[in-house]
C-alpha positions in Angstrom: 117.2 112.8 93.1 115.2 111.6 91.3 113.1 109.0 90.1 110.7 111.9 89.5 111.2 115.7 89.0 109.6 116.4 92.2 112.1 114.5 94.1 114.6 116.5 92.4 113.2 120.0 93.9 111.8 118.3 96.9 108.4 120.3 96.1 105.3 118.9 97.8 102.6 117.4 95.5 99.1 116.3 96.7 96.2 114.5 94.9 93.3 116.5 94.2 90.7 115.8 91.7 93.1 113.5 89.7 93.4 111.4 92.6 89.6 111.0 93.5 88.6 108.9 90.6 86.9 112.0 88.9 87.3 111.6 85.0 90.0 114.1 83.6 87.6 114.6 80.7 84.5 115.3 82.6 86.3 117.8 84.5 86.6 120.0 81.4 83.5 119.2 79.6 81.3 121.5 81.9 83.7 124.4 81.5 83.3 127.5 79.4 84.8 127.8 76.0 88.0 129.9 77.4 88.5 127.8 80.5 91.3 125.4 80.3 92.1 122.6 82.6 95.6 123.0 83.8 97.7 120.3 85.9 100.2 121.9 88.4 102.2 120.9 91.4 101.1 121.5 94.6 102.4 123.7 97.5 104.2 126.9 96.9 104.3 126.1 93.1 100.5 125.9 92.6 99.9 128.9 95.0 102.2 131.3 93.1 101.0 130.3 89.7 97.4 131.0 90.7 98.5 134.3 91.9 100.0 135.1 88.6 96.9 133.6 86.7 94.8 136.3 88.6 96.7 139.1 86.8 95.0 138.2 83.5 91.4 137.7 82.5 91.6 136.2 79.1 91.8 132.7 80.1 90.1 131.0 83.0 91.6 128.0 84.4 90.5 124.8 86.1 93.3 123.8 88.3 94.1 120.2 89.1 97.2 119.0 90.9 99.6 116.1 90.2 99.1 113.1 92.2 102.6 112.2 93.1 105.5 112.9 90.7 105.2 114.4 87.3 105.5 111.1 85.4 102.7 109.5 87.5 99.8 111.3 85.2 101.3 109.7 82.1 99.6 106.2 82.3 96.2 108.1 83.0 96.6 110.4 79.9 97.3 107.3 77.7 94.3 105.5 79.1 92.0 108.3 78.2 93.6 109.4 75.0 92.5 111.1 72.8 90.3 112.8 75.3 92.6 113.2 78.4 90.7 116.3 79.6 93.9 118.0 80.2 94.8 121.2 78.1 98.0 122.4 79.8 100.3 120.0 81.6 103.2 120.8 83.9 106.2 118.6 83.8 110.1 118.5 83.3 112.6 116.9 80.8 111.8 113.4 81.4 108.0 114.2 80.9 108.5 115.9 77.6 110.8 113.0 76.1 107.9 110.5 77.0 105.2 112.8 75.5 107.2 113.4 72.5 107.6 109.6 71.8 103.6 109.3 72.2 102.9 112.2 69.8 100.6 113.8 72.4 101.8 117.3 72.1 100.3 120.3 70.2 103.5 121.7 68.4 104.8 124.8 69.9 105.4 127.7 67.6 106.8 131.3 68.0 103.5 132.5 66.4 101.5 130.9 69.2 104.0 131.5 72.0 106.0 134.8 71.1 108.0 134.8 74.4 109.4 131.6 73.1 112.0 133.7 71.3 113.7 134.4 74.6 114.1 130.9 75.8 117.4 129.2 75.2 117.0 126.9 72.3 118.9 124.1 74.0 115.9 123.8 76.6 113.5 123.0 73.8 112.5 119.3 73.3 111.4 118.1 69.9 109.4 115.1 68.8 110.4 112.8 65.9 108.8 115.4 63.4 111.2 118.2 64.7 108.1 120.0 66.3 108.9 121.6 69.8 106.6 120.0 72.6 107.5 122.1 75.7 107.5 125.8 77.0 110.1 126.1 79.6 109.5 128.3 82.7 112.2 127.3 85.3 115.7 126.1 85.1 117.8 124.2 87.5 121.6 123.6 87.1 123.6 120.8 88.7 127.2 122.0 89.3 130.6 121.6 91.2 131.3 124.3 93.6 133.7 125.1 96.4 134.4 127.4 99.3 137.1 129.7 98.3 138.4 130.5 101.9 138.7 126.6 102.6 140.1 125.1 99.5 143.9 125.1 99.7 144.3 125.9 96.0 142.3 127.0 93.0 140.6 124.3 91.3 140.5 124.4 87.6 140.1 121.0 86.4 138.5 117.7 87.2 141.9 116.1 87.9 142.5 118.5 90.7 140.0 116.4 92.7 142.8 113.7 93.0 145.3 116.3 94.4 146.5 115.1 97.9 145.9 118.6 99.1 142.2 117.8 99.0 142.6 114.8 101.5 139.3 114.4 103.1 137.9 117.7 101.6 135.3 116.4 99.1 131.6 115.8 99.8 130.6 113.3 97.2 126.9 112.5 96.4 125.9 108.8 95.8 124.4 107.9 92.4 120.8 108.3 93.7 121.4 111.9 94.6 121.8 113.8 91.4 121.0 111.2 88.9 124.7 110.3 89.0 125.6 113.2 86.9 128.8 113.4 88.9 130.1 110.2 87.3 128.5 111.1 83.9 130.5 114.3 84.0 133.7 112.0 84.6 132.6 109.7 81.8 132.1 112.9 79.5 135.7 114.1 80.2 137.1 110.8 79.4 135.4 110.0 76.3 132.2 108.6 77.4 128.8 109.6 78.2 125.7 108.6 80.1 125.3 105.4 77.8 129.2 104.7 78.2 129.9 105.2 81.6 133.1 102.9 82.0 135.4 105.8 81.7 133.4 107.6 84.5 133.6 104.7 86.9 137.5 104.2 86.3 138.1 107.9 87.3 135.7 107.3 90.2 137.6 104.3 91.6 140.8 106.7 91.4 139.0 109.4 93.4 137.9 106.9 96.1 141.4 105.5 96.4 142.9 108.9 96.9 141.3 109.5 100.3 139.9 112.9 99.2 136.4 112.0 99.7 135.6 113.0 103.4 131.9 112.5 103.4 129.5 110.6 101.2 126.1 112.5 100.8 122.9 110.8 100.5 120.6 113.9 100.7 121.0 117.8 99.7 121.1 118.5 103.7 124.2 116.2 103.8 126.0 118.3 101.2 125.1 121.8 102.7 125.7 120.7 106.3 129.1 119.1 105.4 130.4 122.2 103.5 129.0 124.8 106.2 130.3 123.0 109.2 133.8 123.0 107.5 134.0 119.1 107.4 134.4 119.5 103.4 134.8 122.3 101.2 133.7 121.0 97.6 130.9 119.3 96.2 128.5 118.8 93.4 124.9 119.8 94.0 121.9 121.7 92.5 122.3 125.2 91.8 119.7 126.2 94.4 121.7 124.5 97.1 124.8 126.2 95.9 123.3 129.5 96.1 122.1 129.0 99.6 125.6 128.0 100.9 126.9 131.1 99.0 124.8 133.4 101.0 126.9 132.3 104.1 130.3 131.6 102.6 132.5 133.0 99.6 131.9 130.2 97.0 133.2 129.7 93.4 130.6 128.1 91.0 132.2 125.9 88.5 129.4 126.3 86.0 131.1 128.2 83.1 134.4 126.5 82.8 136.3 125.6 79.6 135.2 122.1 78.4 138.8 120.9 78.6 138.6 121.5 82.3 136.1 118.7 82.6 133.6 120.4 84.6 130.1 120.7 82.9 126.9 122.3 84.0 123.8 119.9 83.6 120.6 121.8 83.2 117.1 120.7 83.5 113.9 122.6 82.9 110.3 122.4 84.0 107.4 124.1 82.2 104.4 123.3 80.2 103.1 121.1 77.4 99.9 121.9 75.5 98.2 118.5 74.7 96.3 118.0 71.5 92.6 118.0 71.1 91.7 120.5 73.8 91.6 124.3 74.1 94.7 124.7 72.6 94.7 128.4 71.7 93.7 129.4 75.1 96.4 127.2 76.6 99.2 128.8 74.5 97.8 132.2 75.2 98.2 131.5 79.0 101.6 130.0 78.9 102.9 132.9 76.8 101.6 135.2 79.4 103.2 133.3 82.2 106.7 133.2 80.5 106.8 137.0 79.6 110.1 138.4 81.3 108.4 140.2 84.2 105.8 137.3 84.8 108.6 134.6 84.6 110.9 136.8 87.0 108.1 137.1 89.4 107.0 133.4 89.6 110.5 132.1 90.0 111.6 134.7 92.5 108.6 133.5 94.6 109.6 129.7 94.3 113.2 130.5 94.5 113.9 129.3 91.0 115.8 130.6 87.8 113.7 132.0 85.0 113.9 130.2 81.8 113.3 133.7 80.0 116.8 135.1 79.3 115.3 138.7 79.5 113.9 138.2 83.0 115.5 140.2 85.8 117.6 138.1 88.1 119.7 138.6 91.2 123.4 139.0 90.9 124.1 135.8 92.8 122.1 133.7 90.0 124.0 135.1 87.2 126.8 132.2 87.1 123.7 129.8 86.4 122.1 131.7 83.8 123.0 130.4 80.3 122.2 132.2 77.1 122.2 130.3 73.7 125.9 130.6 73.2 126.8 129.6 76.8 124.3 126.6 76.5 126.4 125.2 73.7 129.8 125.9 75.5 129.2 125.1 79.0 126.1 122.8 79.4 125.3 119.2 78.7 121.8 117.9 78.7 121.7 114.2 79.1 118.7 111.7 78.4 117.1 112.2 81.7 114.7 109.3 81.2 117.8 107.0 80.5 119.6 108.3 83.5 116.5 107.6 85.7 116.3 104.1 84.4 119.8 103.3 85.3 119.8 104.4 88.9 119.2 101.2 90.7 122.0 99.5 88.5 124.4 102.4 89.3 123.7 102.4 93.0 124.5 98.6 93.1 127.7 99.3 91.4 128.6 102.0 93.7 128.0 99.8 96.6 130.1 96.9 95.2 133.0 98.7 93.5 133.2 102.2 94.9 132.1 101.9 98.7 134.7 99.4 99.6 137.5 101.9 98.4 136.4 104.7 100.5 
């Protein structure tokens, strides 16, 4: 991943009215009072959300599609502000951080979105005034996991990755795959964070010298192929990738580990933001409808996602990557996603210069 959230989940996006030169503002002016303009991703995401919207009749929706990644629309909104012509905007953590800085979001309250009460608090992004700006609908975790029948011993701490018994058994993602969360985790365990990565790079050098990395992955497919072929048996990947491998092999997800172990889960979320100046009440009404336990479960099942609503019904296989409020505090680290994205080129160069020669 991930210069954009779409790259992270590899969902297709296509240009519709937003890419044709049609004014966003004009698209909404001709609509009825209870019709909102909502920007959604294309492909299965858009199709399934339209099916869900058809189950209600309170709010009509003029659907538009993202023209590229989720961040691509932000300059268009800035150019047309304060009349962007968008009421409900789909995005992810990096989108909300940018929108919070600009002050574009209508504050989200539980009065306007009652189902927000069932969303983990740690997923909520706030602006400088302390107002919530996002309404989460789907979560994705980035975690370490391994094949239990292939690993020679039970892995319980990050230092175990240096154990000689794992010679050639680790499939390690490059920085551009996973926003370098793999090295961020090492930094966190050794006293740093995403803005102080030196402790992480030092541990990474030890791991590279150990000979335990048997495959360097540049894509999600590299990870799943390496593990399922038996070439390696442990890696860090998106929760969706880990679950797919788990349907073929007995796996252990290191998603709810004691902080002292060094293994952390990184969670990102996608959802909506209601922009100021439009049909905010109708936009909030539809968003609340869509994140009800039943509707949130239905949508995420269709897109193979994980519901943000803690009351949604989920499959047993997904329970290790569902976090309630207490588990969010105990196991999950949410980094500054925008900062991570800005550092990828620098981190990739450092990998090539300092880590690759050691492999």
